[in-house]
PARO-175671 format. One line per 4 residues: number of its first residue (from 1); for each residue x, y negated, z negated of N, C-alpha, C. Coordinates in steps of 0.02 Angstrom, whole numbers, plus 50000, padded with zeros to 5 digits. Example, Ala and Ser with C-alpha at 12.3 -4.5 7.8 and 13.67 -1.06 7.14 Angstrom:
BEGIN
1	50660/50284/49610/50615/50225/49610/50660/50165/49610  50642/50112/49646/50684/50053/49643/50645/49998/49606
***
This chain:
BEGIN
1	46625/46963/51861/46659/46927/51916/46669/46972/51976  46690/47034/51962/46702/47081/52016/46638/47098/52054  46584/47110/52015/46520/47129/52046/46489/47071/52085  46505/47009/52067/46478/46951/52103/46519/46932/52164
5	46573/46968/52174/46613/46956/52234/46673/46911/52225  46691/46895/52162/46750/46854/52149/46812/46899/52149  46832/46920/52208/46886/46968/52213/46954/46936/52201  46959/46870/52212/47023/46836/52205/47035/46817/52133
9	47076/46855/52098/47092/46841/52028/47155/46798/52024  47158/46755/51972/47219/46716/51963/47255/46738/51899  47311/46707/51886/47352/46726/51828/47314/46717/51762  47277/46662/51757/47240/46647/51695/47189/46701/51680
13	47154/46724/51732/47104/46776/51722/47136/46840/51695  47191/46860/51726/47224/46922/51707/47253/46918/51636  47286/46863/51620/47316/46857/51553/47262/46852/51499  47205/46821/51515/47150/46817/51467/47121/46886/51452
17	47111/46926/51505/47085/46994/51495/47135/47035/51454  47199/47028/51470/47251/47067/51435/47255/47049/51361  47241/46986/51345/47244/46965/51275/47190/47000/51233  47138/47026/51266/47085/47062/51230/47101/47136/51222
21	47152/47160/51256/47171/47231/51253/47220/47241/51195  47193/47247/51135/47236/47249/51076/47224/47311/51033  47192/47363/51061/47178/47424/51022/47193/47485/51066  47213/47541/51035/47230/47601/51074/47177/47623/51123
25	47112/47617/51103/47059/47640/51148/47050/47596/51210  47084/47538/51211/47081/47494/51269/47142/47502/51314  47182/47552/51301/47242/47563/51342/47227/47574/51415  47171/47610/51429/47154/47623/51499/47133/47559/51535
29	47102/47511/51498/47085/47446/51527/47149/47408/51545  47198/47414/51501/47263/47381/51513/47294/47406/51578  47291/47473/51589/47319/47501/51650/47280/47478/51712  47214/47471/51705/47173/47447/51761/47192/47375/51779
33	47200/47333/51728/47218/47263/51740/47288/47259/51771  47333/47303/51748/47400/47307/51777/47395/47321/51852  47352/47369/51870/47341/47385/51942/47315/47324/51980  47268/47287/51950/47241/47227/51982/47296/47175/51992
37	47341/47170/51943/47397/47122/51949/47441/47140/52008  47455/47205/52016/47496/47227/52072/47460/47215/52139  47396/47232/52141/47357/47223/52203/47352/47150/52225  47350/47105/52175/47344/47034/52191/47411/46998/52193
41	47466/47036/52187/47532/47007/52195/47558/46968/52135  47531/46982/52075/47551/46944/52016/47598/46983/51969  47619/47043/51989/47659/47084/51943/47726/47053/51927  47750/47008/51970/47815/46975/51959/47809/46909/51922
45	47746/46886/51911/47736/46822/51877/47753/46830/51803  47792/46784/51777/47818/46792/51709/47763/46793/51656  47711/46751/51664/47657/46748/51615/47618/46813/51614  47606/46842/51672/47570/46906/51676/47612/46962/51647
49	47677/46962/51664/47723/47012/51636/47726/47010/51560  47729/46949/51533/47731/46941/51460/47667/46968/51428  47610/46952/51459/47546/46976/51433/47541/47052/51436  47566/47081/51490/47565/47154/51497/47608/47188/51444
53	47667/47161/51431/47711/47189/51379/47676/47188/51312  47648/47129/51294/47615/47121/51229/47557/47169/51222  47514/47172/51273/47454/47214/51268/47471/47288/51269  47520/47308/51308/47540/47379/51309/47564/47402/51240
57	47604/47361/51208/47629/47379/51141/47572/47379/51090  47526/47331/51095/47469/47330/51049/47426/47392/51056  47422/47418/51117/47383/47479/51131/47421/47543/51115  47485/47536/51097/47526/47594/51081/47561/47625/51140
61	47558/47593/51199/47590/47619/51258/47660/47588/51265  47705/47607/51220/47771/47576/51217/47813/47588/51280  47809/47649/51309/47848/47663/51368/47826/47620/51428  47760/47608/51433/47735/47565/51487/47757/47493/51477
65	47757/47470/51414/47781/47403/51399/47854/47394/51417  47894/47445/51401/47966/47442/51418/47975/47441/51494  47934/47479/51530/47940/47482/51603/47927/47413/51633  47875/47379/51609/47859/47311/51634/47918/47265/51621
69	47947/47269/51560/48004/47226/51543/48062/47236/51591  48079/47298/51606/48136/47312/51649/48123/47292/51722  48059/47291/51742/48043/47273/51811/48038/47198/51823  48038/47159/51768/48031/47086/51775/48096/47055/51801
73	48089/47013/51852/48147/46980/51882/48170/46920/51841  48123/46889/51805/48138/46830/51764/48110/46842/51694  48150/46822/51643/48129/46832/51574/48141/46768/51535  48091/46748/51497/48100/46689/51454/48097/46711/51380
77	48096/46663/51335/48098/46679/51263/48035/46718/51243  47979/46705/51276/47917/46742/51260/47924/46815/51281  47956/46828/51337/47968/46896/51361/48009/46935/51310  48065/46906/51290/48110/46939/51242/48075/46949/51175
81	48039/46899/51152/48004/46905/51088/47950/46959/51091  47916/46964/51148/47864/47014/51157/47893/47085/51152  47950/47096/51184/47979/47163/51183/48009/47179/51115  48040/47130/51082/48071/47142/51016/48018/47155/50964
85	47965/47113/50964/47911/47123/50915/47870/47185/50930  47860/47200/50995/47824/47260/51014/47858/47324/50991  47924/47326/50998/47962/47384/50975/47958/47392/50899  47956/47336/50864/47948/47338/50791/47880/47366/50773
89	47827/47343/50808/47759/47368/50795/47756/47443/50806  47794/47468/50853/47796/47540/50868/47845/47577/50824  47875/47542/50775/47924/47570/50728/47987/47596/50763  48001/47567/50821/48063/47583/50858/48114/47529/50839
93	48134/47529/50775/48173/47475/50747/48243/47469/50779  48275/47525/50791/48342/47523/50819/48342/47494/50890  48292/47514/50930/48285/47487/50997/48270/47412/50995  48230/47392/50947/48213/47321/50939/48275/47280/50923
97	48317/47306/50877/48377/47269/50858/48427/47266/50916  48430/47319/50956/48474/47318/51015/48452/47265/51064  48386/47259/51074/48360/47209/51120/48375/47138/51094  48373/47129/51027/48389/47064/50998/48462/47046/51011
101	48507/47095/51001/48578/47084/51014/48589/47067/51088  48555/47104/51132/48560/47092/51204/48537/47022/51221  48484/47000/51188/48457/46932/51200/48507/46879/51178  48536/46887/51119/48583/46837/51093/48647/46833/51134
105	48662/46886/51171/48721/46886/51215/48706/46855/51283  48643/46838/51295/48623/46809/51359/48613/46734/51355  48573/46707/51401/48563/46635/51407/48501/46610/51371  48456/46655/51351/48393/46635/51319/48402/46632/51244
109	48385/46576/51213/48391/46567/51140/48330/46595/51104  48340/46634/51051/48283/46659/51012/48246/46601/50978  48181/46611/50964/48144/46562/50924/48129/46594/50856  48090/46559/50814/48077/46583/50746/48040/46650/50746
113	47995/46661/50795/47959/46724/50799/48006/46782/50818  48055/46767/50860/48104/46818/50878/48145/46839/50817  48167/46789/50779/48206/46803/50718/48163/46842/50667  48100/46823/50663/48054/46857/50616/48050/46932/50633
117	48042/46947/50697/48037/47017/50719/48103/47055/50708  48159/47021/50720/48224/47053/50710/48236/47069/50636  48213/47026/50592/48219/47039/50520/48175/47099/50499  48117/47104/50530/48073/47162/50517/48107/47226/50540
121	48143/47223/50596/48180/47281/50620/48235/47301/50570  48269/47251/50542/48321/47264/50491/48290/47296/50429  48230/47273/50410/48196/47302/50353/48180/47375/50365  48155/47390/50425/48138/47459/50442/48198/47505/50443
125	48255/47478/50464/48317/47519/50468/48358/47516/50403  48339/47471/50358/48379/47456/50298/48450/47437/50318  48452/47395/50370/48516/47374/50399/48537/47308/50366  48571/47313/50309/48590/47254/50271/48641/47210/50308
129	48691/47241/50338/48743/47202/50372/48713/47159/50428  48671/47191/50471/48640/47154/50526/48592/47100/50499  48557/47117/50445/48512/47068/50414/48549/47007/50389  48607/47018/50357/48648/46962/50333/48673/46919/50391
133	48691/46950/50446/48714/46913/50505/48657/46869/50532  48597/46896/50535/48539/46856/50559/48525/46800/50510  48532/46813/50445/48522/46761/50394/48572/46704/50405  48634/46722/50421/48685/46671/50435/48667/46628/50495
137	48641/46659/50547/48620/46620/50606/48563/46573/50588  48517/46596/50546/48461/46554/50526/48484/46494/50486  48536/46503/50443/48564/46447/50406/48592/46395/50454  48629/46418/50503/48659/46372/50551/48607/46331/50589
141	48550/46365/50604/48497/46332/50642/48448/46294/50598  48456/46301/50532/48411/46265/50486/48342/46296/50482  48335/46360/50498/48269/46393/50498/48257/46436/50436  48306/46438/50390/48300/46483/50334/48243/46465/50287
145	48220/46401/50289/48167/46379/50244/48098/46387/50274  48094/46412/50335/48029/46426/50366/47991/46475/50322  47927/46460/50310/47886/46498/50262/47886/46573/50277  47872/46591/50340/47869/46662/50359/47938/46694/50359
149	47989/46655/50379/48058/46680/50380/48081/46698/50309  48063/46655/50261/48082/46669/50191/48054/46735/50167  47990/46747/50182/47959/46810/50161/47993/46869/50195  48010/46862/50260/48043/46915/50297/48113/46929/50268
153	48149/46876/50249/48215/46884/50219/48210/46920/50151  48161/46901/50111/48151/46934/50046/48136/47009/50056  48093/47023/50105/48075/47093/50120/48136/47132/50143  48176/47101/50186/48236/47135/50213/48284/47151/50156
157	48299/47101/50114/48347/47112/50060/48322/47163/50009  48257/47160/49992/48230/47208/49943/48229/47278/49971  48211/47286/50035/48210/47353/50066/48280/47381/50073  48330/47337/50078/48400/47358/50083/48432/47368/50015
161	48392/47359/49961/48417/47370/49893/48455/47312/49863  48452/47254/49896/48489/47195/49871/48439/47146/49838  48413/47166/49780/48361/47127/49746/48387/47059/49722  48452/47054/49707/48480/46990/49686/48471/46937/49739
165	48487/46955/49802/48478/46908/49857/48405/46892/49870  48362/46943/49863/48290/46932/49873/48263/46883/49821  48284/46892/49758/48262/46848/49704/48288/46777/49713  48349/46771/49737/48378/46704/49749/48336/46665/49799
169	48315/46698/49853/48273/46665/49903/48205/46648/49872  48177/46695/49833/48112/46685/49801/48113/46624/49755  48165/46619/49713/48169/46565/49664/48183/46497/49695  48215/46497/49755/48230/46433/49788/48176/46413/49838
173	48126/46455/49847/48074/46440/49897/48031/46381/49875  48016/46338/49922/47974/46279/49908/47901/46300/49901  47879/46348/49941/47810/46369/49941/47807/46445/49934  47762/46469/49890/47753/46540/49880/47680/46560/49892
177	47670/46621/49916/47602/46645/49925/47598/46718/49904  47540/46750/49915/47530/46819/49895/47579/46866/49930  47596/46850/49993/47642/46893/50031/47710/46895/49998  47739/46837/49984/47806/46834/49955/47807/46865/49885
181	47754/46855/49846/47751/46884/49779/47745/46961/49783  47705/46984/49831/47698/47057/49841/47765/47087/49862  47802/47053/49904/47867/47077/49927/47914/47088/49868  47917/47038/49823/47961/47044/49764/47937/47099/49717
185	47871/47103/49707/47843/47154/49663/47858/47224/49689  47846/47235/49753/47860/47299/49785/47935/47314/49784  47975/47261/49794/48048/47268/49792/48072/47294/49725  48046/47265/49671/48063/47290/49604/48045/47364/49597
189	47983/47379/49617/47958/47448/49610/47999/47498/49650  48014/47481/49712/48050/47528/49756/48124/47536/49738  48152/47487/49703/48222/47490/49685/48234/47513/49613  48182/47540/49582/48190/47569/49516/48188/47520/49458
193	48167/47458/49470/48161/47407/49416/48089/47405/49391  48066/47461/49361/47996/47466/49341/47978/47414/49288  48022/47406/49238/48007/47358/49184/48003/47287/49211  48050/47270/49255/48050/47203/49286/47986/47192/49327
197	47964/47245/49362/47904/47239/49402/47843/47224/49358  47839/47259/49300/47782/47247/49255/47784/47177/49226  47843/47153/49205/47850/47085/49179/47831/47034/49232  47854/47045/49292/47839/47000/49348/47764/46996/49360
201	47731/47053/49359/47658/47055/49370/47622/47017/49315  47642/47027/49252/47610/46991/49196/47620/46916/49203  47680/46894/49224/47693/46823/49235/47648/46795/49289  47637/46834/49342/47593/46812/49396/47522/46802/49370
205	47499/46848/49328/47432/46843/49299/47426/46781/49255  47478/46770/49213/47477/46713/49167/47480/46647/49205  47513/46648/49263/47519/46587/49303/47457/46574/49346  47409/46620/49343/47348/46612/49382/47356/46626/49456
209	47406/46666/49474/47418/46681/49545/47362/46725/49572  47349/46718/49636/47297/46758/49668/47323/46829/49677  47287/46876/49648/47306/46946/49650/47266/46982/49704  47300/47023/49745/47264/47061/49797/47275/47136/49786
213	47239/47179/49823/47244/47252/49813/47315/47279/49823  47353/47249/49869/47422/47272/49880/47465/47264/49817  47457/47207/49782/47494/47196/49720/47474/47247/49667  47409/47259/49661/47384/47306/49611/47410/47376/49625
217	47407/47396/49688/47432/47462/49708/47506/47469/49692  47544/47416/49705/47617/47417/49693/47632/47424/49618  47597/47386/49576/47612/47388/49505/47590/47454/49473  47535/47482/49497/47513/47546/49471/47563/47601/49486
221	47600/47593/49541/47649/47643/49561/47709/47647/49515  47720/47597/49472/47779/47598/49428/47763/47624/49359  47700/47642/49347/47682/47668/49281/47711/47738/49272  47736/47750/49211/47764/47816/49194/47740/47837/49126
225	47769/47892/49101/47746/47919/49036/47761/47871/48978  47810/47826/48989/47830/47780/48935/47796/47712/48941  47745/47707/48985/47713/47643/48998/47651/47636/48955  47637/47574/48935/47579/47560/48892/47514/47574/48929
229	47470/47615/48897/47404/47628/48925/47362/47565/48923  47375/47523/48872/47337/47460/48866/47344/47415/48927  47406/47409/48953/47418/47369/49013/47382/47399/49072  47383/47466/49077/47348/47499/49131/47274/47486/49129
233	47245/47487/49069/47173/47474/49061/47155/47402/49079  47201/47355/49063/47190/47285/49082/47189/47278/49158  47235/47313/49191/47238/47311/49264/47174/47341/49293  47150/47395/49262/47087/47426/49285/47029/47377/49278
237	47028/47339/49224/46976/47288/49215/46979/47235/49270  47041/47217/49287/47052/47169/49342/47025/47197/49407  47038/47262/49419/47014/47296/49480/46938/47291/49484  46904/47304/49428/46831/47301/49427/46806/47231/49440
241	46837/47181/49407/46816/47111/49415/46825/47086/49486  46880/47107/49518/46895/47084/49586/46864/47129/49640  46828/47181/49619/46796/47228/49666/46847/47261/49712  46904/47283/49681/46955/47318/49719/46945/47394/49718
245	46894/47417/49683/46884/47488/49673/46874/47528/49737  46849/47495/49790/46837/47531/49853/46901/47543/49892  46956/47511/49872/47020/47520/49907/47050/47586/49886  47060/47634/49933/47085/47700/49914/47154/47699/49883
249	47197/47651/49903/47265/47647/49875/47263/47627/49801  47217/47580/49786/47208/47560/49716/47180/47618/49675  47130/47653/49702/47101/47710/49667/47153/47765/49654  47193/47780/49704/47246/47830/49695/47296/47809/49642
253	47312/47744/49641/47357/47718/49590/47329/47725/49520  47264/47713/49513/47232/47719/49447/47232/47792/49423  47219/47839/49469/47220/47910/49451/47289/47928/49423  47341/47909/49458/47410/47925/49436/47427/47889/49372
257	47406/47825/49366/47422/47786/49306/47393/47819/49244  47328/47834/49246/47296/47865/49187/47327/47933/49171  47341/47971/49223/47370/48037/49213/47438/48032/49180  47481/47987/49205/47548/47980/49177/47548/47950/49107
261	47496/47911/49092/47491/47881/49025/47454/47927/48977  47437/47989/48998/47408/48038/48953/47333/48040/48949  47298/48003/48992/47225/48000/48989/47195/48036/49050  47190/48102/49044/47166/48142/49100/47092/48128/49116
265	47052/48118/49064/46980/48108/49075/46965/48045/49116  47003/47992/49104/46992/47932/49144/47016/47941/49216  47068/47983/49225/47089/48001/49294/47031/48034/49330  46997/48080/49296/46940/48116/49326/46884/48067/49343
269	46870/48020/49298/46817/47971/49310/46831/47928/49371  46893/47905/49377/46912/47864/49435/46904/47904/49499  46928/47967/49497/46923/48010/49556/46851/48022/49577  46808/48037/49529/46738/48054/49545/46699/47994/49570
273	46721/47933/49554/46685/47872/49574/46712/47840/49638  46765/47869/49665/46795/47840/49725/46747/47848/49785  46729/47792/49818/46684/47797/49876/46717/47828/49937  46783/47822/49942/46820/47847/50000/46884/47881/49977
277	46886/47947/49983/46945/47984/49962/46987/48004/50023  47052/48000/50017/47096/48026/50069/47137/48083/50040  47182/48110/50079/47222/48168/50056/47263/48151/49994  47286/48088/49989/47325/48067/49930/47282/48069/49868
281	47218/48052/49874/47172/48053/49817/47167/48123/49788  47155/48172/49832/47150/48242/49810/47216/48267/49781  47271/48251/49814/47337/48273/49789/47352/48242/49721  47332/48178/49712/47344/48144/49648/47306/48178/49592
285	47243/48197/49606/47202/48228/49554/47226/48299/49539  47245/48336/49591/47273/48404/49580/47337/48399/49538  47380/48350/49555/47442/48339/49517/47427/48320/49445  47373/48281/49434/47354/48260/49366/47336/48321/49324
289	47296/48367/49352/47279/48428/49315/47342/48469/49300  47385/48476/49350/47447/48515/49341/47492/48482/49288  47495/48416/49289/47537/48379/49242/47514/48391/49170  47449/48400/49162/47421/48410/49094/47412/48484/49078
293	47442/48527/49118/47441/48598/49103/47376/48634/49116  47331/48602/49154/47266/48633/49169/47269/48664/49239  47303/48721/49244/47313/48753/49308/47250/48777/49341  47202/48802/49301/47140/48829/49330/47100/48775/49365
297	47096/48716/49334/47058/48661/49365/47095/48634/49427  47161/48635/49425/47200/48614/49484/47186/48660/49543  47185/48727/49530/47171/48775/49584/47099/48769/49608  47052/48758/49562/46982/48750/49581/46973/48689/49625
301	47006/48634/49609/47001/48573/49649/47033/48583/49718  47087/48622/49719/47119/48638/49783/47071/48676/49829  47035/48725/49801/46987/48763/49841/46930/48718/49865  46908/48673/49822/46855/48625/49840/46878/48579/49897
305	46941/48559/49893/46971/48517/49945/46972/48553/50012  46986/48617/50011/46989/48656/50074/46920/48659/50107  46868/48662/50066/46800/48668/50093/46778/48606/50131  46805/48547/50109/46785/48486/50145/46837/48468/50198
309	47004/48500/50259/47065/48500/50297/47047/48478/50362  46889/48484/50361/46876/48451/50427/46879/48375/50425  46842/48342/50373/46842/48268/50371/46912/48241/50358  46949/48276/50315/47018/48253/50302/47062/48263/50363
313	47050/48319/50398/47087/48332/50459/47071/48280/50512  47007/48259/50514/46986/48207/50561/47022/48142/50545  47026/48125/50481/47060/48063/50460/47134/48066/50481  47167/48123/50467/47238/48130/50484/47249/48125/50560
317	47205/48158/50598/47211/48157/50671/47200/48087/50698  47151/48051/50670/47138/47982/50692/47198/47937/50679  47230/47947/50622/47290/47907/50607/47346/47923/50656  47353/47987/50674/47403/48007/50724/47388/47976/50792
321	47324/47975/50810/47304/47945/50874/47321/47871/50876  47309/47837/50820/47324/47765/50817/47399/47752/50823  47439/47796/50794/47512/47786/50795/47544/47810/50860  47512/47860/50893/47541/47886/50955/47485/47903/51004
325	47452/47852/51032/47394/47865/51076/47411/47900/51141  47476/47901/51160/47495/47933/51222/47511/48007/51214  47511/48031/51151/47529/48101/51138/47465/48144/51138  47468/48204/51169/47408/48246/51172/47392/48283/51108
329	47443/48297/51066/47434/48341/51008/47380/48318/50959  47374/48251/50941/47321/48232/50895/47251/48246/50922  47241/48234/50986/47175/48247/51016/47159/48321/51014  47208/48363/51030/47197/48436/51030/47183/48461/50959
333	47219/48436/50910/47208/48455/50841/47137/48437/50819  47116/48375/50836/47049/48353/50817/46996/48394/50852  47007/48410/50917/46959/48451/50954/46954/48521/50923  47010/48549/50901/47010/48615/50869/46974/48615/50802
337	46981/48560/50765/46945/48553/50701/46870/48555/50713  46847/48517/50762/46775/48517/50779/46753/48585/50804  46794/48618/50845/46776/48684/50872/46767/48734/50816  46812/48732/50767/46809/48781/50712/46746/48776/50671
341	46714/48716/50671/46652/48705/50634/46591/48704/50679  46600/48719/50744/46544/48721/50790/46515/48653/50806  46555/48601/50797/46531/48532/50811/46551/48514/50882  46514/48542/50930/46533/48538/51000/46526/48468/51029
345	46477/48429/51005/46469/48361/51032/46529/48318/51014  46551/48323/50951/46610/48284/50929/46672/48306/50967  46676/48373/50980/46733/48398/51018/46733/48370/51089  46674/48368/51120/46669/48342/51188/46688/48268/51191
349	46667/48230/51140/46685/48159/51136/46760/48150/51130  46793/48194/51092/46865/48189/51084/46901/48202/51150  46879/48254/51186/46909/48270/51251/46897/48213/51301  46836/48184/51299/46820/48127/51343/46865/48068/51328
353	46875/48055/51264/46919/48000/51243/46990/48012/51267  47012/48075/51263/47079/48093/51285/47087/48079/51360  47035/48096/51399/47037/48084/51471/47037/48010/51487  46996/47971/51449/46993/47899/51460/47060/47865/51447
357	47098/47893/51400/47164/47866/51384/47218/47892/51432  47196/47932/51482/47242/47960/51531/47296/48002/51499  47277/48039/51446/47324/48083/51411/47312/48154/51436  47364/48187/51461/47358/48255/51487/47386/48304/51436
361	47351/48360/51427/47375/48412/51382/47434/48449/51414  47487/48456/51375/47544/48493/51400/47528/48567/51403  47553/48601/51455/47541/48672/51463/47577/48712/51408  47539/48755/51375/47569/48796/51323/47611/48852/51353
365	47671/48863/51328/47716/48913/51355/47743/48957/51298  47743/49023/51310/47776/49070/51265/47839/49094/51298  47888/49113/51258/47949/49138/51288/47982/49190/51243  48023/49231/51274/48059/49283/51238/48128/49291/51270
369	48178/49302/51229/48246/49310/51254/48266/49384/51250  48284/49413/51307/48305/49483/51310/48372/49487/51346  48422/49512/51311/48489/49518/51338/48514/49453/51370  48508/49399/51331/48532/49332/51350/48493/49301/51408
373	48438/49332/51429/48396/49304/51481/48330/49280/51450  48311/49218/51467/48250/49188/51439/48192/49200/51487  48138/49230/51462/48078/49243/51502/48021/49201/51473  47992/49155/51514/47939/49112/51490/47873/49128/51526
377	47817/49117/51490/47751/49134/51517/47701/49079/51499  47658/49062/51546/47600/49021/51533/47538/49066/51534  47479/49036/51518/47418/49076/51517/47403/49104/51586  47389/49170/51590/47374/49204/51653/47428/49195/51706
381	47490/49190/51682/47547/49181/51727/47562/49246/51764  47564/49244/51829/47579/49303/51869/47645/49294/51908  47685/49244/51889/47746/49228/51926/47804/49274/51910  47804/49306/51852/47859/49349/51832/47864/49409/51878
385	47923/49428/51900/47930/49485/51946/47903/49551/51918  47900/49557/51851/47874/49619/51820/47806/49607/51789  47767/49559/51817/47703/49539/51788/47655/49598/51782  47652/49640/51833/47604/49696/51833/47617/49744/51776
389	47682/49759/51764/47700/49804/51710/47684/49773/51642  47700/49707/51636/47689/49670/51573/47615/49670/51555  47572/49655/51604/47500/49653/51590/47473/49722/51574  47503/49774/51605/47482/49843/51588/47497/49860/51516
393	47556/49841/51492/47576/49853/51423/47530/49814/51375  47516/49750/51392/47473/49709/51350/47403/49739/51345  47377/49765/51401/47310/49796/51400/47309/49857/51354  47363/49897/51357/47367/49955/51313/47370/49935/51240
397	47409/49883/51225/47414/49857/51156/47347/49831/51131  47310/49798/51176/47246/49769/51157/47198/49823/51132  47194/49879/51168/47148/49932/51148/47171/49965/51083  47237/49969/51073/47261/49994/51008/47239/49948/50951
401	47241/49882/50964/47219/49833/50913/47145/49841/50898  47105/49852/50950/47033/49862/50941/47021/49924/50897  47058/49977/50911/47050/50039/50872/47068/50029/50798  47116/49982/50786/47137/49968/50718/47091/49919/50682
405	47039/49895/50717/46990/49851/50684/46995/49778/50702  47035/49762/50753/47042/49691/50773/46976/49664/50799  46956/49604/50777/46896/49571/50801/46916/49502/50827  46895/49487/50888/46912/49422/50919/46883/49364/50879
409	46924/49315/50862/46902/49254/50829/46877/49205/50881  46811/49194/50883/46781/49153/50936/46773/49080/50916  46800/49061/50858/46789/48992/50835/46817/48940/50882  46871/48956/50916/46905/48906/50957/46888/48911/51031
413	46839/48955/51049/46819/48959/51118/46782/48896/51137  46798/48866/51193/46768/48803/51213/46693/48813/51227  46653/48762/51212/46581/48769/51218/46558/48779/51289  46597/48756/51338/46575/48761/51407/46603/48822/51442
417	46639/48865/51405/46666/48926/51434/46614/48982/51427  46606/49023/51479/46559/49078/51477/46577/49124/51418  46528/49134/51372/46542/49171/51311/46561/49243/51324  46539/49272/51380/46558/49341/51396/46633/49345/51410
***
């Protein structure tokens, strides 16, 4: 549209584009569209503001989403729901709950989606008192039987340790699905009701309920040394039949289950056949060897794991980038991992991605306190009044280090820096 000369954009065009900006790597597109909204005079339009808040939070740019919210002159229920749910998505549960309280004290009435997000905030905070208050409001409004609300209430009560209330809602529910059953199963497991969790899972199987990987992962987590290996083997058969074996959480659960039930060899088989291993997989297998008194194999596996901290480091850094795309540290960590292995193309791509996301690296600073005075330094900093003396001392120390056998580690030198 832009290249064909359609310079005049309307609200529908902007909100439609923003609805597609739902991933961290599209954050820079979101900022561009925001600029277009300002240039075309739509930044105060409520529909555009709502779309900007939603897309900013989906991209992980929570501070930008908050800024749009505060700059809006008019707010409707969609605006409030967008900010409350966005804060929950960013795991800013306390801020989300504060916004919900602020909304209820105003003129705009929450809808079912707003209540759903507020209950998720209570789950994240384990805020039982606030959760009960929201439950009371839902009763008054007649919304407590809403399908999604029921699952959220069960989750809130179970995460707050009130399994009796969670079960009461579960047993009185008109309609149940995999989500609500998983909530109760995980609730039993997390609150120390391992036996009840196993019985509940068996009942689900006998009733012909649809089992998903989340349920299997949850039930495998409650297996201990006193648990029947036969039940674990039946669950493993179910995993094979349902093709859940590629799920790393299920695989990790099987490794732990077999290990805790005394079958180390089957733990090894599960580990060796896993198509995708994460750090938990390796830790589970190392723990299995240690649990069975095989310290030498545990140490050997640890050394093998170290040989492969690049792919695993990449996975960890990618997860950090997804959770905090505005922070420079994950990008720098990932770039350093690639540098240490001489993978310069991947390093360049990481730095390019960082620039596209408009993320700037913070300047590294060293400091030292002498006689209650703090002296700070950046790289090649010449601002200190005694800089000449300091650099003279450093030069002298450097040559002493060379004489003692110091060799410069060039692994982290950037590929485009002159090697001399």
